[in-house]
C-alpha positions as CSV (number, residue, x, y, z in Angstrom):
1,M,-36.4,-32.3,22.1
2,K,-33.1,-34.2,21.8
3,R,-33.5,-34.7,18.1
4,A,-34.3,-31.0,17.6
5,F,-31.3,-30.0,19.6
6,Y,-29.1,-32.4,17.6
7,L,-30.4,-31.0,14.3
8,L,-29.8,-27.4,15.5
9,A,-26.2,-28.3,16.5
10,V,-25.4,-29.9,13.2
11,S,-26.9,-27.0,11.3
12,C,-24.7,-24.5,13.3
13,G,-21.7,-26.7,12.7
14,V,-22.2,-26.8,9.0
15,T,-22.7,-23.0,8.8
16,F,-19.7,-22.4,10.9
17,S,-17.5,-24.7,8.9
18,G,-18.8,-23.1,5.7
19,Q,-17.7,-19.7,7.0
20,L,-14.3,-21.0,7.9
21,H,-13.9,-22.5,4.4
22,A,-15.0,-19.2,2.9
23,Q,-12.4,-17.3,4.9
24,Q,-9.6,-19.7,4.1
25,P,-8.5,-18.2,0.8
26,T,-7.7,-14.8,2.3
27,D,-6.3,-16.1,5.6
28,S,-3.9,-18.7,4.2
29,L,-2.1,-19.7,1.0
30,P,-2.8,-22.9,-1.0
31,T,-0.4,-25.7,-1.1
32,T,1.1,-24.3,-4.3
33,A,0.8,-20.5,-4.4
34,S,0.5,-18.7,-7.7
35,L,1.4,-15.0,-8.2
36,Q,-2.3,-14.1,-7.9
37,D,-2.5,-16.0,-4.6
38,C,0.5,-14.1,-3.2
39,I,-0.8,-10.7,-4.4
40,R,-4.3,-11.4,-2.9
41,Y,-2.7,-12.4,0.4
42,A,-0.5,-9.3,0.4
43,L,-3.5,-7.0,-0.2
44,E,-5.2,-8.6,2.8
45,H,-2.3,-8.7,5.2
46,Q,0.3,-6.1,4.2
47,P,0.5,-3.5,7.1
48,V,0.8,-0.6,4.8
49,I,-2.6,-1.5,3.3
50,H,-4.1,-1.9,6.7
51,Q,-2.8,1.5,7.7
52,S,-4.3,3.0,4.5
53,V,-7.7,1.5,5.3
54,I,-7.5,2.9,8.8
55,D,-6.5,6.3,7.4
56,E,-9.7,6.1,5.2
57,A,-11.8,5.5,8.4
58,I,-10.0,8.3,10.2
59,T,-10.6,10.7,7.3
60,D,-14.3,9.7,7.1
61,R,-14.7,10.4,10.8
62,S,-12.9,13.7,10.5
63,V,-15.2,14.8,7.7
64,K,-18.3,13.8,9.7
65,S,-16.9,15.6,12.7
66,K,-16.6,18.9,10.8
67,L,-20.1,18.5,9.2
68,A,-21.6,17.8,12.6
69,D,-21.4,21.6,13.3
70,W,-24.4,22.0,10.9
71,Y,-26.6,20.3,13.6
72,P,-27.9,22.2,16.6
73,Q,-25.3,22.5,19.4
74,V,-26.6,22.2,22.9
75,Q,-24.4,23.1,25.8
76,L,-24.7,23.3,29.6
77,D,-22.7,25.7,31.8
78,A,-23.1,25.5,35.6
79,N,-21.4,27.2,38.5
80,L,-21.6,27.4,42.3
81,Q,-20.0,30.4,44.1
82,H,-19.8,31.8,47.5
83,Y,-18.8,35.4,48.2
84,L,-16.2,35.8,51.0
85,E,-17.0,39.5,50.8
86,L,-20.0,40.9,49.0
87,P,-19.4,43.4,46.2
88,T,-20.0,47.1,46.9
89,S,-22.1,49.5,44.8
90,I,-22.5,53.3,45.3
91,F,-26.1,54.5,45.7
92,G,-26.6,58.2,46.2
93,G,-23.0,58.6,47.2
94,N,-23.3,55.9,49.8
95,P,-21.4,52.6,49.5
96,T,-23.7,49.6,49.9
97,K,-23.1,45.9,50.0
98,V,-25.3,44.2,47.3
99,G,-26.1,40.6,46.5
100,V,-26.2,37.5,48.6
101,A,-23.4,35.3,49.8
102,N,-24.4,32.2,47.8
103,N,-25.1,32.0,44.1
104,S,-25.6,29.1,41.7
105,A,-26.5,29.1,38.0
106,A,-27.1,26.6,35.2
107,T,-27.4,27.8,31.6
108,F,-28.6,25.7,28.7
109,T,-27.5,27.1,25.3
110,L,-28.8,26.0,22.0
111,N,-26.9,27.3,19.0
112,Q,-27.7,26.7,15.4
113,N,-25.1,27.8,12.7
114,L,-26.8,29.4,9.7
115,F,-23.8,30.3,7.7
116,T,-20.0,30.0,8.3
117,R,-17.3,29.7,5.7
118,D,-15.7,26.8,7.7
119,L,-18.9,24.7,7.3
120,L,-19.3,25.7,3.7
121,L,-15.7,24.6,3.0
122,A,-16.3,21.3,4.8
123,T,-19.5,20.6,2.9
124,N,-17.9,21.4,-0.5
125,T,-14.7,19.4,0.0
126,A,-16.1,16.4,1.8
127,K,-16.3,14.3,-1.3
128,D,-12.8,15.2,-2.6
129,V,-11.2,14.6,0.8
130,R,-12.7,11.1,0.9
131,K,-11.7,10.5,-2.7
132,Q,-8.1,11.7,-2.0
133,I,-7.5,9.2,0.8
134,K,-9.0,6.3,-1.3
135,Q,-6.7,7.2,-4.1
136,T,-3.8,7.1,-1.7
137,T,-4.8,3.6,-0.7
138,T,-5.0,2.6,-4.4
139,R,-1.5,4.0,-5.0
140,N,-0.2,1.9,-2.0
141,K,-1.9,-1.2,-3.5
142,I,-0.2,-0.6,-6.8
143,D,3.1,-0.4,-5.1
144,V,2.4,-3.6,-3.2
145,V,1.3,-5.5,-6.4
146,A,4.4,-4.3,-8.3
147,D,6.8,-5.2,-5.4
148,V,5.3,-8.6,-4.6
149,S,5.2,-9.5,-8.3
150,K,8.9,-8.7,-8.7
151,A,9.9,-10.5,-5.5
152,Y,7.8,-13.6,-6.5
153,Y,9.4,-13.8,-9.9
154,D,12.8,-13.4,-8.2
155,V,12.1,-16.3,-5.9
156,L,10.9,-18.5,-8.8
157,L,14.0,-17.6,-10.8
158,T,16.3,-18.6,-8.0
159,Q,14.4,-21.9,-7.6
160,Q,14.8,-22.5,-11.3
161,Q,18.6,-21.7,-11.0
162,I,18.9,-24.3,-8.3
163,N,17.1,-26.8,-10.5
164,V,19.5,-26.1,-13.3
165,L,22.5,-26.5,-11.0
166,S,21.0,-29.7,-9.6
167,E,20.7,-31.1,-13.1
168,D,24.2,-30.0,-13.9
169,I,25.5,-31.8,-10.8
170,V,23.8,-35.0,-12.0
171,R,25.4,-34.7,-15.4
172,L,28.8,-33.9,-13.8
173,E,28.6,-36.9,-11.4
174,R,27.8,-39.1,-14.4
175,S,30.7,-37.6,-16.3
176,L,33.0,-38.0,-13.3
177,K,32.0,-41.7,-13.1
178,D,32.7,-42.1,-16.9
179,A,36.0,-40.4,-16.5
180,V,37.0,-42.6,-13.6
181,N,36.0,-45.7,-15.5
182,Q,37.9,-44.7,-18.5
183,Y,41.0,-43.9,-16.4
184,Q,40.8,-47.3,-14.7
185,S,40.5,-48.9,-18.1
186,G,43.6,-47.0,-19.2
187,V,41.9,-45.1,-22.0
188,V,42.6,-41.7,-20.6
189,D,44.9,-40.2,-17.9
190,K,43.9,-38.9,-14.5
191,T,43.4,-35.3,-15.8
192,D,39.8,-35.9,-17.0
193,S,38.6,-37.1,-13.6
194,K,40.3,-34.2,-11.8
195,R,38.6,-31.7,-14.2
196,A,35.3,-33.4,-13.6
197,T,35.8,-33.2,-9.8
198,I,36.7,-29.5,-10.0
199,S,33.6,-28.7,-12.1
200,L,31.4,-30.8,-9.8
201,N,32.7,-29.0,-6.7
202,N,32.1,-25.6,-8.4
203,A,28.6,-26.6,-9.3
204,K,27.8,-27.7,-5.7
205,A,29.2,-24.5,-4.3
206,Q,27.2,-22.5,-6.7
207,R,24.0,-24.4,-5.8
208,K,24.7,-23.8,-2.1
209,S,25.1,-20.1,-2.7
210,A,21.8,-20.1,-4.6
211,Q,20.0,-22.0,-1.8
212,E,21.2,-19.4,0.8
213,L,20.2,-16.6,-1.5
214,L,16.8,-18.2,-1.9
215,N,16.3,-18.0,1.9
216,A,17.0,-14.3,1.8
217,K,14.6,-13.7,-1.1
218,Q,11.9,-15.8,0.6
219,A,12.3,-13.5,3.7
220,Y,11.9,-10.4,1.5
221,L,8.8,-11.8,-0.2
222,K,7.3,-12.6,3.2
223,N,7.9,-9.1,4.4
224,L,6.2,-7.6,1.3
225,M,3.2,-9.9,1.7
226,G,2.9,-9.5,5.5
227,Y,3.4,-13.2,5.8
228,P,4.4,-14.5,9.3
229,A,8.1,-14.9,9.5
230,N,7.9,-17.9,11.9
231,I,6.0,-20.1,9.3
232,G,7.8,-22.0,6.6
233,D,8.7,-20.8,3.2
234,I,6.0,-19.5,0.8
235,P,5.1,-22.4,-1.5
236,V,5.5,-20.6,-4.8
237,S,4.6,-22.4,-7.9
238,S,7.5,-24.1,-9.7
239,D,5.6,-24.2,-13.0
240,T,7.2,-21.7,-15.4
241,T,4.6,-22.2,-18.1
242,K,2.6,-19.1,-17.0
243,M,5.8,-17.1,-16.8
244,V,6.7,-18.0,-20.4
245,A,3.2,-17.0,-21.5
246,E,3.4,-13.7,-19.7
247,V,6.7,-12.8,-21.4
248,N,5.2,-12.0,-24.8
249,N,1.8,-10.9,-23.5
250,S,2.4,-7.2,-23.8
251,D,1.5,-4.5,-26.4
252,T,4.6,-2.5,-27.2
253,A,2.5,-0.1,-29.4
254,V,0.7,1.4,-26.4
255,V,1.4,5.1,-25.8
256,A,1.6,6.5,-22.3
257,D,-1.3,8.5,-21.1
258,P,-0.8,10.5,-17.8
259,H,-4.5,10.4,-17.2
260,N,-4.3,6.7,-16.4
261,R,-1.8,7.2,-13.6
262,I,-3.0,7.3,-10.0
263,E,-0.6,10.1,-9.4
264,Y,-2.4,12.3,-12.0
265,Q,-5.8,11.5,-10.3
266,L,-4.3,12.5,-7.0
267,L,-3.2,15.8,-8.4
268,K,-6.6,16.5,-9.9
269,T,-8.2,15.8,-6.5
270,Q,-5.5,18.1,-4.9
271,E,-6.4,20.8,-7.5
272,S,-10.1,20.7,-6.5
273,L,-9.2,21.0,-2.8
274,L,-6.9,24.0,-3.6
275,E,-9.6,25.7,-5.6
276,A,-11.9,25.2,-2.7
277,N,-9.3,26.8,-0.4
278,V,-9.1,29.9,-2.7
279,K,-12.8,30.3,-2.4
280,Y,-12.7,29.7,1.3
281,N,-10.2,32.6,1.8
282,K,-12.3,34.9,-0.5
283,W,-15.3,34.1,1.8
284,G,-13.4,35.7,4.6
285,Y,-15.3,38.9,3.8
286,L,-18.6,37.2,4.5
287,P,-20.2,37.3,8.0
288,S,-20.8,34.2,10.2
289,V,-24.5,34.0,11.2
290,S,-26.0,31.8,13.9
291,A,-29.2,31.6,16.0
292,F,-29.2,30.9,19.7
293,V,-31.6,30.2,22.6
294,N,-30.4,30.5,26.2
295,Y,-32.3,29.4,29.3
296,A,-30.7,30.0,32.7
297,F,-31.5,28.8,36.2
298,A,-30.3,31.2,38.9
299,W,-30.4,30.4,42.6
300,Q,-29.5,33.0,45.2
301,N,-29.7,32.8,49.0
302,Q,-27.9,34.2,52.0
303,S,-28.0,30.8,53.6
304,F,-26.1,28.0,51.8
305,G,-28.5,25.4,53.1
306,Q,-31.4,27.2,51.5
307,L,-29.6,28.1,48.3
308,Y,-31.7,26.0,45.9
309,S,-35.0,26.8,47.5
310,N,-35.6,29.9,45.3
311,N,-35.0,30.0,41.6
312,Y,-34.9,33.2,39.5
313,P,-34.7,31.9,35.9
314,N,-34.2,34.0,32.8
315,S,-34.2,33.1,29.1
316,L,-33.4,34.8,25.8
317,M,-33.1,34.1,22.1
318,G,-31.4,35.9,19.3
319,I,-29.3,35.9,16.2
320,K,-25.6,36.5,16.2
321,L,-23.7,38.1,13.3
322,S,-19.9,38.2,13.2
323,L,-18.3,40.3,10.5
324,P,-14.5,40.9,10.4
325,I,-13.9,44.5,9.3
326,F,-10.1,45.0,9.4
327,Q,-7.4,42.4,10.0
328,G,-4.3,44.2,8.9
329,G,-4.4,42.8,5.4
330,K,-4.5,39.2,6.6
331,R,-7.3,38.1,4.3
332,V,-5.6,39.6,1.2
333,H,-2.4,37.7,2.0
334,N,-4.3,34.5,2.6
335,I,-6.1,34.8,-0.7
336,R,-2.9,35.4,-2.6
337,M,-1.2,32.5,-0.8
338,A,-4.0,30.1,-1.7
339,E,-3.8,31.3,-5.3
340,L,-0.1,30.7,-5.4
341,Q,-0.6,27.2,-4.0
342,L,-3.0,26.5,-6.8
343,E,-0.6,27.9,-9.3
344,R,2.2,25.7,-7.9
345,N,0.0,22.6,-8.2
346,K,-0.4,23.3,-11.9
347,W,3.3,22.9,-12.3
348,D,3.1,19.6,-10.6
349,F,1.0,18.4,-13.6
350,E,3.8,19.5,-15.9
351,T,6.4,17.7,-13.7
352,L,4.2,14.5,-13.7
353,N,3.8,14.6,-17.5
354,N,7.5,14.8,-18.0
355,A,8.1,12.0,-15.4
356,V,5.5,9.7,-17.0
357,N,7.0,10.2,-20.5
358,T,10.5,9.4,-19.1
359,Q,9.4,6.4,-17.1
360,Y,7.5,5.0,-20.1
361,T,10.4,5.5,-22.4
362,Q,12.8,3.9,-20.0
363,A,10.5,1.0,-19.2
364,M,9.6,0.3,-22.8
365,A,13.3,0.4,-23.8
366,A,14.2,-2.0,-21.0
367,Y,11.3,-4.3,-21.9
368,R,12.2,-4.5,-25.5
369,S,15.9,-5.0,-24.8
370,N,15.2,-7.7,-22.2
371,L,12.7,-9.4,-24.5
372,N,15.3,-9.6,-27.2
373,D,17.8,-11.0,-24.8
374,Y,15.3,-13.6,-23.7
375,L,14.4,-14.7,-27.2
376,T,18.1,-15.0,-28.1
377,L,19.0,-16.9,-25.0
378,K,16.1,-19.2,-25.5
379,E,17.6,-20.3,-28.8
380,N,21.0,-20.6,-27.2
381,V,19.7,-23.1,-24.6
382,A,18.4,-25.4,-27.4
383,M,21.6,-25.2,-29.3
384,A,23.8,-25.6,-26.2
385,Q,21.8,-28.7,-25.3
386,D,22.3,-30.2,-28.8
387,V,26.0,-29.5,-28.7
388,Y,26.4,-31.1,-25.3
389,N,24.4,-34.2,-26.3
390,M,26.5,-34.6,-29.4
391,L,29.9,-34.1,-27.7
392,Q,28.9,-36.4,-24.9
393,L,28.2,-39.2,-27.4
394,Q,31.4,-38.4,-29.4
395,Y,33.4,-38.5,-26.1
396,K,32.1,-41.9,-25.2
397,E,33.1,-43.2,-28.7
398,G,36.6,-41.7,-28.2
399,I,36.2,-39.0,-30.9
400,K,36.2,-35.9,-28.7
401,T,38.2,-35.2,-25.5
402,Y,36.7,-34.7,-22.1
403,L,37.7,-31.0,-22.3
404,D,35.3,-30.5,-25.2
405,V,32.5,-32.1,-23.1
406,L,33.4,-30.0,-20.1
407,I,33.3,-26.8,-22.1
408,S,30.0,-27.7,-23.7
409,E,28.6,-28.6,-20.3
410,T,29.7,-25.3,-18.9
411,E,28.1,-23.5,-21.9
412,L,24.9,-25.4,-21.4
413,R,24.7,-24.4,-17.7
414,T,25.5,-20.8,-18.5
415,A,22.9,-20.7,-21.2
416,Q,20.2,-22.1,-18.9
417,L,21.1,-19.7,-16.1
418,S,21.2,-16.8,-18.4
419,Y,17.9,-17.8,-19.9
420,Y,16.0,-17.8,-16.6
421,N,17.7,-14.6,-15.6
422,A,16.6,-13.0,-18.8
423,M,13.0,-14.3,-18.1
424,Y,13.0,-12.6,-14.8
425,Q,14.4,-9.4,-16.3
426,V,11.8,-9.2,-19.0
427,L,8.9,-9.9,-16.5
428,S,10.3,-7.3,-14.1
429,S,10.6,-4.7,-16.8
430,K,7.1,-5.6,-17.9
431,I,5.8,-4.7,-14.5
432,D,7.6,-1.4,-14.7
433,L,6.1,-0.8,-18.1
434,Q,2.5,-1.5,-16.8
435,K,3.2,0.8,-13.8
436,A,4.4,3.5,-16.2
437,L,1.3,3.1,-18.3
438,G,-1.0,3.1,-15.3
439,T,-2.5,-0.3,-16.3
440,L,-1.3,-2.3,-13.4
441,T,-4.4,-3.7,-11.8
442,V,-5.1,-4.0,-8.0
443,N,-8.4,-6.0,-8.3
444,Y,-7.6,-9.5,-7.0
C-alpha cells in the first residue's frame, strides 16, 4: 500500500509539474525576450484583449438569451386576498353582497411563441452579431501587435544607442589618456586634453539621458504588454541581427486591397445587420402568433382557516394573434429610417476605401524614404569608422592634430546613432505599411 501511494504521489507530481511547465511560456517571459515573446505575452495579458474576450462572452449570452424565447415559457402567478367589504351586485333591482371574504389563486401559464418578428430577427442575425464582436477582438489584437512592436523596437534602439555611447566613452577615455601623456611629454599643449575632457563629459551626459529615457520606454512597453510594473525591466533581446533581416523583408510592389482590412470586414458585418434591420421593420405589418395553456387553482372560503379546503380549478388553452393595425405612420418612418442607415453605411465603404489608399500611400512613401536613409547611413557608419581609425593612427604618429581625431570621432558617433535611429524608423514604418495592407498577423 505504501509503495502504491508513493507511485501515485510521484505520478501526480510529474503531471502537475508538466502542466506548470506548459503554462510557463504564456505566464512569463524567457530570460531574453524576442519580439514574438513580447507580442505573445501581450495578447495573453493586455487588459484590452481580456475585455474583448469578455465582450464576446457577453454577446454570446445575449444572443442565447434572445433565442431562448423560442422555447416554451412557463410562468406561475399566485395571489391571496381578503375582502374588507364584499363587492355588491344588483339582482332584480336589489343590491346583494356576492363572493366570499377570502380568495386565493395560483395560475400556471405555458406560452409557446409561434411567430414574432423579434425572434425572427434574433435568429437571422445571431451569426453576424457573434462575428462582429470577434472581428472587434481581432481589430484590438492588431492594434496591440502594432503598438507592442513599435515600443519593442524603440526600447531596443535606445539600448543600442546606449551601447554606442558607451563605446564612444571608452574611445574618449583612451584619447584623453593619450592626450594627457603627450602633454606631459611636451609634444602638445593642454588644449587637446581639455577638448577630450569636454567631449567625454558630453558623451557621459548623453548616455545618462538615454538611460533615463530607456526607463520611460520600458514603462511604456510594460503598459502595452500588461506586464506588472513592480517587476524588473523586460529583458528584450539585444541581438539586432533579426532587426537587420526584417528591414529589407518587405515587398514594395504590393497594392493595397481594402478587403484585407479588418475595418472592411466589420463594415460588411454591419451591412448585414442593417439589412436585417430593414427586413425587421418591414415585418412590422405581420402578426405575432403564440399558443398558450392556462391552469388555475382557485380557493374560496368565508373562513380564512378553511380557505384551502375547497378548490375550484379552471383551465383553458388557445392561440393568440396580435396584429397592429394603425400606429400613426410609425412603421413607415421606422422602415425609412432603417433604409437610410443602410444607405449611410454604404458611404462608410467609400470613406474606408479612400482612407486605405491614403494610409497605404503614406506608409509606402515613409517606408521607402526611411529604407533609403537606412541604407545610406549604413554606408556612412563603415566610412566613418575607417576615417576615425586612420586619423587615430595618424595622430599617434604626429601627422594629424587631435582636433581632426575629435571631429572624426564625433562623426562616427553621429553616424552610428543615426544608423540605429534609421533602423527603428524603417521598422516602424514597415509596421504601418503592414497595417495599411491588412497583412499584420495576430496569430502568435
